[in-house]
C-alpha positions in Angstrom: -0.2 0.1 0.1 1.1 3.6 -1.1 2.0 6.4 1.3 -0.6 7.8 -0.1 -3.2 5.3 0.3 -1.9 4.6 4.0 -2.8 8.4 4.6 -6.3 8.6 2.4 -7.2 5.2 5.0 -6.0 7.1 8.3 -8.2 10.2 7.3 -11.2 7.5 6.7 -10.9 6.4 10.0 -10.6 9.4 11.8 -13.6 10.6 9.8 -15.5 7.2 10.7 -14.4 7.3 14.8 -15.6 11.1 14.8 -18.9 10.4 13.2 -19.5 7.5 15.7 -19.0 10.5 18.7 -21.3 12.5 17.1 -24.0 9.9 17.1 -23.5 8.6 20.2 -23.1 12.4 21.8 -26.7 12.8 19.9 -28.1 9.7 21.1 -26.8 11.1 24.9 -29.2 14.0 23.8 -32.5 12.5 23.2 -32.0 10.1 25.7 -31.2 12.9 28.4 -34.4 14.6 27.2 -36.2 11.7 27.3 -35.5 11.6 31.1 -36.6 15.1 31.7 -40.1 14.5 29.6 -40.9 11.3 31.2 -39.6 12.8 34.9 -37.1 10.4 35.6 -35.2 13.2 36.9 -37.5 14.3 39.2 -38.5 11.4 40.4 -34.7 11.0 41.5 -34.2 14.3 43.4 -37.1 13.5 45.0 -36.3 10.6 46.6 -32.7 11.5 47.1 -33.8 14.4 48.6 -36.7 12.4 50.8 -34.4 10.0 52.5 -31.6 12.4 52.9 -33.9 14.4 54.8 -35.4 11.3 56.4 -31.8 9.9 57.6 -30.8 14.1 58.7 -33.9 14.9 60.5 -36.2 11.9 61.3 -34.3 8.9 62.2 -32.3 9.0 66.0 -28.4 9.2 65.5 -28.5 6.2 68.2 -31.0 3.7 68.8 -31.0 2.3 72.6 -32.4 -0.7 73.3 -33.2 -0.3 77.2 -34.8 -2.4 79.5 -37.3 -1.8 82.6 -36.0 -4.6 85.1 -38.5 -5.7 87.8 -37.0 -8.1 90.2 -37.9 -10.4 93.4 -36.1 -12.2 95.7 -37.3 -15.6 96.2 -34.1 -17.1 96.8 -33.4 -19.0 100.4 -32.1 -16.3 102.6 -32.7 -13.6 100.3 -29.3 -13.9 98.8 -30.3 -10.9 97.0 -31.7 -8.3 99.7 -28.3 -6.2 99.6 -28.8 -5.1 95.8 -32.6 -4.8 96.0 -32.2 -2.0 98.7 -29.8 0.1 96.4 -32.4 -0.4 93.2 -35.3 1.6 93.0 -38.3 0.2 95.3 -40.5 0.7 92.3 -38.5 -2.3 90.8 -38.9 -4.7 93.5 -42.0 -6.6 94.2 -42.6 -9.0 96.8 -45.5 -11.3 95.3 -44.8 -13.5 91.8 -48.4 -12.5 90.2 -47.9 -8.8 90.3 -44.8 -8.8 88.8 -45.8 -10.6 86.1 -48.6 -8.3 85.9 -46.5 -5.0 85.9 -44.0 -7.3 83.1 -47.5 -7.2 80.7 -48.4 -4.0 81.1 -45.3 -2.1 80.3 -43.6 -3.3 77.2 -40.2 -2.5 77.8 -40.0 -4.1 80.8 -38.3 -7.4 82.3 -38.9 -9.7 85.1 -36.3 -11.8 87.1 -37.5 -13.8 89.6 -34.0 -15.3 91.9 -35.2 -18.6 93.2 -33.0 -21.7 94.9 -30.0 -21.4 96.7 -26.1 -21.0 96.3 -25.6 -24.6 95.5 -28.7 -24.8 93.4 -29.2 -21.4 91.8 -32.3 -20.7 90.2 -34.1 -17.6 88.2 -36.9 -17.4 86.4 -37.2 -14.4 83.8 -40.3 -13.0 82.4 -40.1 -11.5 79.1 -42.2 -9.9 76.4 -41.9 -12.6 73.8 -40.2 -10.2 70.8 -36.7 -10.4 72.0 -34.3 -11.3 70.0 -32.0 -14.7 70.4 -28.8 -12.8 71.3 -30.9 -10.5 73.7 -32.0 -13.5 75.6 -28.5 -15.0 75.4 -27.4 -11.7 77.2 -30.4 -11.8 79.8 -29.1 -15.4 80.6 -25.3 -13.7 81.1 -26.2 -11.0 83.1 -28.6 -13.4 85.8 -25.7 -15.7 85.8 -23.0 -13.1 87.1 -25.6 -11.3 89.2 -26.3 -15.3 91.1 -22.4 -15.6 90.8 -22.1 -12.4 92.8 -24.7 -12.8 95.2 -22.9 -16.3 96.3 -19.7 -15.1 96.3 -18.6 -17.3 93.4 -15.5 -16.3 90.8 -17.0 -13.4 88.4 -17.4 -14.8 84.7 -14.1 -13.9 82.4 -14.3 -10.6 81.2 -14.5 -9.9 77.2 -11.7 -9.2 75.4 -11.9 -6.0 73.2 -9.9 -6.4 70.2 -9.9 -2.5 68.8 -10.7 -0.4 71.7 -10.9 2.6 70.2 -13.4 1.8 67.6 -17.3 3.7 67.7 -20.0 2.1 67.0 -21.4 3.8 64.2 -24.5 6.1 64.1 -27.7 4.3 63.5 -29.0 6.9 61.6 -25.7 7.1 59.2 -26.3 3.0 58.9 -29.1 3.4 56.5 -27.1 5.0 53.9 -25.0 2.0 52.3 -29.0 0.6 52.4 -30.0 2.9 50.4 -27.0 2.5 47.8 -27.8 -1.2 47.4 -31.6 -0.9 47.6 -32.4 2.4 46.0 -29.2 3.7 43.7 -29.2 -0.1 42.3 -32.6 -0.7 41.6 -33.6 3.3 40.3 -30.8 1.9 37.5 -32.5 -1.5 36.8 -35.7 0.3 36.8 -34.6 3.3 34.3 -33.1 1.4 32.1 -35.6 -1.4 31.0 -38.3 1.6 31.2 -36.6 3.6 29.0 -35.8 0.5 26.5 -39.5 -0.5 26.8 -40.5 3.2 26.0 -38.5 3.0 22.6 -40.3 0.1 21.8 -43.4 1.1 22.1 -43.0 4.7 20.9 -41.7 3.5 17.3 -38.1 4.5 18.2 -36.3 0.8 18.6 -37.6 0.2 14.5 -36.1 3.8 13.3 -32.9 3.0 14.9 -32.8 -0.6 13.5 -32.1 1.3 9.7 -29.7 3.7 11.0 -25.7 3.5 11.3 -25.9 3.2 15.0 -25.0 -0.2 16.9 -26.5 -1.8 19.7 -23.3 -0.6 21.8 -24.1 3.1 20.6 -27.6 2.7 22.1 -26.6 0.7 24.8 -23.8 3.7 26.4 -26.0 6.1 25.5 -28.7 5.5 27.9 -26.2 4.3 30.3 -24.5 7.6 30.5 -27.8 9.1 31.4 -29.0 6.7 34.0 -25.3 6.7 35.5 -25.6 10.8 35.4 -28.8 10.3 37.4 -27.3 8.0 40.0 -24.7 10.4 40.5 -26.8 12.9 41.1 -28.9 10.5 43.0 -25.8 9.8 45.4 -24.2 13.0 45.8 -27.9 14.4 47.0 -28.6 12.2 49.7 -25.4 12.3 50.8 -25.0 15.7 50.7 -28.0 15.9 52.3 -27.5 13.7 55.1 -24.2 13.0 55.8 -22.1 16.0 53.8 -19.0 15.0 54.7 -18.8 11.8 53.4 -19.1 13.5 50.1 -15.2 14.0 49.8 -14.8 9.6 49.5 -13.6 9.1 46.1 -13.3 5.0 47.3 -17.3 5.4 47.5 -18.0 6.2 44.0 -15.7 3.3 42.8 -17.6 1.0 44.3 -21.5 2.4 44.3 -21.3 4.1 40.0 -20.0 0.7 39.0 -23.0 -1.4 40.8 -25.5 1.0 39.3 -23.8 1.0 35.8 -24.5 -2.9 36.0 -27.9 -2.8 37.6 -28.4 -0.2 34.3 -27.6 -2.8 31.9 -29.3 -5.5 32.8 -32.5 -3.9 33.1 -31.6 -2.4 29.5 -30.7 -6.6 28.8 -33.8 -8.3 30.0 -36.0 -5.3 28.7 -35.3 -6.8 25.3 -36.8 -10.2 26.0 -39.8 -8.4 26.9 -42.8 -6.8 25.0 -44.0 -3.8 27.5 -44.2 -3.0 31.2 -47.2 -4.7 31.9 -44.8 -7.8 31.0 -41.8 -6.7 32.7 -43.5 -6.4 35.6 -42.8 -9.9 37.6 -39.2 -10.4 36.3 -38.8 -6.7 38.1 -40.0 -7.4 41.2 -37.9 -10.7 41.3 -35.0 -8.8 41.1 -36.0 -5.9 43.3 -36.3 -8.5 46.1 -33.0 -10.3 45.7 -31.3 -7.1 45.1 -32.8 -6.2 48.6 -31.7 -9.8 50.3 -28.3 -8.0 51.2 -30.4 -6.1 53.4 -30.9 -8.8 56.1 -27.2 -9.6 56.7 -27.2 -6.2 58.0 -29.2 -6.8 60.8 -29.1 -10.5 61.3 -25.7 -12.0 59.9 -26.7 -15.5 58.9 -24.3 -18.5 57.4 -27.3 -19.3 55.0 -26.9 -16.2 53.4 -23.5 -16.5 52.4 -24.5 -16.5 48.7 -25.6 -12.9 48.9 -22.2 -12.0 48.4 -22.3 -12.9 44.9 -24.7 -10.2 44.8 -23.7 -6.2 43.0 -26.0 -4.8 46.4 -24.0 -7.1 48.7 -21.1 -4.7 47.6 -22.8 -1.3 47.2 -24.0 -2.1 50.6 -20.9 -3.4 52.8 -18.3 -1.6 50.3 -19.8 1.8 51.1 -20.4 0.5 54.9 -16.3 -0.1 54.8 -15.8 3.1 53.5 -17.8 5.2 55.9 -17.1 3.1 59.1 -14.5 0.2 59.6 -12.3 1.4 57.1 -11.3 -2.6 56.2 -8.8 -1.9 53.0 -9.4 -5.4 51.6 -13.3 -5.3 52.1 -13.3 -1.9 50.5 -10.9 -3.1 47.8 -12.9 -6.2 47.0 -15.9 -4.2 46.4 -14.2 -2.1 44.2 -13.3 -4.9 42.1 -16.5 -7.1 41.9 -18.3 -3.9 41.2 -16.0 -2.7 37.8 -16.0 -6.9 36.5 -19.7 -6.3 37.4 -20.2 -3.7 35.3 -18.0 -4.4 32.7 -20.3 -8.3 32.3 -23.3 -6.8 32.2 -22.1 -4.2 29.5 -21.0 -6.6 27.5 -23.7 -9.0 27.9 -26.8 -6.3 27.7 -25.0 -4.9 24.1 -25.3 -8.1 22.4 -28.8 -9.0 23.9 -29.6 -5.8 22.1 -28.3 -6.4 19.1 -29.8 -10.0 19.1 -32.9 -9.9 20.7 -33.9 -6.2 19.5 -32.0 -4.2 17.1 -31.4 -6.9 14.6 -35.0 -8.2 14.9 -37.4 -8.0 11.4 -39.7 -4.7 12.0 
């Protein structure tokens, strides 16, 4: 190939790339107008402000589980007389039936009846019935420690605190990572699917089939707009609830790729359905599945270990590590997963859109 032919070929490739970029920019502008016209921006801003205000002004910073202990000493020789003398008289009872009635009348009350002797200590505990297994175990340990003190037995071993300087996360801020996993990721999933399905119904897909545009251009345009909505949601939510956390770049590296992957997943799945009504049940199934890691926060269980494969798990616990624990290993793992998930979903979605949506006969 002569030098002039090489230069001409290079100019053609350059013009082709410029044309593709102009086409992509045009698609992005059209999808941005689409998002504004169908109030997707309004929904994003409204939800971010609502949840941000809820965290900042409604939820308490600390949620204390305090119980009102009601006591009755029925032990041999009145072993707990000295202890009960130091307690508020309103908490001390002399009749078991009166103690049971008091526990039934007060939702936060806990009744303890000390029985038996130092050689055979016993206790009856009256609870409300809604206590967690962990709470019941702590009550048993506390009663055992009280009996040991009354009998002069050696105290229970003191727990070892691995990180004495660690601080308990604020209760209200604990909801931020949950919202990243449930609100941001699922909004991207739903918005991406809705935009594709609306294009089907409005005839835009039929027009795009006869244009020189590729499935990847179609996907990237909608992905760019939805990623902008996710970033806007994230900035408003964190800006209202905890402005200091806006300066955490690792947060964006975890959450935004997860949102991009979920948006691509929604678009890819939407290619297999005719309209929004038909897509409702798959959307609900994905929503329920994505919300599952939320239960791990409040009740960790080995049975939920499979949730580690979900993007919402890494959005939740990766953000939690950025905000609270500063665990570098968790942050690195969540960032890597998020990027790989986004890349995989974009590739699969582009393939699905090409084969199921844009290559079909009009």
